[in-house]
C-alpha positions in Angstrom: 14.0 49.4 198.2 13.9 47.6 194.8 11.8 49.0 192.1 8.4 47.6 191.2 9.3 46.3 187.8 7.2 47.0 185.0 5.1 44.6 183.1 4.9 45.7 179.9 2.2 44.7 176.7 4.9 44.0 174.6 6.3 41.0 177.3 2.4 39.7 177.8 2.1 38.9 173.9 5.8 37.0 173.8 4.0 35.0 176.5 1.2 34.2 174.5 3.4 33.5 171.1 5.4 31.6 173.2 2.9 29.4 174.6 1.5 28.8 171.3 4.9 27.9 169.8 5.6 26.0 171.9 2.5 23.9 171.9 2.5 23.7 168.3 6.2 22.3 168.6 4.9 19.7 170.9 2.1 18.2 168.7 4.5 18.1 165.7 6.9 16.5 168.0 4.7 13.5 169.2 3.0 13.7 165.6 7.0 12.2 164.6 7.0 10.1 167.5 4.1 8.2 166.9 5.1 7.8 162.9 8.7 6.8 163.5 7.0 4.1 166.5 4.6 3.0 163.9 7.4 2.6 161.1 10.0 1.0 163.6 7.3 -1.6 164.2 6.2 -2.5 160.8 10.3 -3.2 160.3 10.4 -5.3 163.4 7.7 -7.8 162.2 9.0 -7.4 158.3 5.6 -6.7 157.3 4.8 -5.7 153.8 3.8 -2.4 154.5 7.2 -1.2 155.9 8.2 0.7 153.4 5.0 2.8 153.1 5.2 3.7 156.8 8.6 4.6 156.2 8.1 6.3 153.8 5.6 8.3 155.6 7.8 8.8 158.7 10.7 9.7 156.2 8.0 12.7 155.0 7.4 13.7 158.6 10.9 14.1 159.9 11.9 16.6 156.6 8.4 18.4 157.3 10.1 18.5 161.2 13.6 19.5 160.2 12.4 22.1 157.8 10.1 24.0 160.3 12.9 23.8 162.8 11.3 20.9 165.4 14.3 19.1 165.0 18.4 19.8 163.6 18.7 18.6 160.1 21.9 16.4 161.3 18.8 14.5 163.3 16.2 14.1 160.7 19.7 12.7 158.8 20.7 10.0 161.1 16.8 9.1 162.1 16.2 8.5 158.3 19.5 6.6 157.8 18.6 4.6 160.9 15.3 3.7 159.6 17.1 2.8 156.3 19.4 0.4 157.8 17.1 -1.4 159.8 15.3 -1.9 156.8 17.9 -3.7 154.7 18.5 -6.0 157.2 15.3 -7.5 156.8 15.8 -8.2 153.6 
C-alpha cells in the first residue's frame, strides 16, 4: 500500500505565498494591459495627450519588467511598437 503523505508546514506556507504572489502579478499585468490599451487608443485617435499616455505606459512597462512580471525583451518590444505607432501618426 502507498504511504500516506505528511503535509508539512513549510509546504502550506509556500502555497500561501504563491497565492499572494500570483494575485499581485495578475494585478500588475492588468494595470499594464489597461495602460497599453489607453496608449494605443490615443495614438490611433491621434489625440493630443497620446505622448503623455505613452510615457505613462512606458513607466508601467519598465516597472513590470524590473519586477519580473514580464521579460525584459518583451518590455523593449512593447515600448518600441508604441513609439513606432506614434511616429507613424506624425
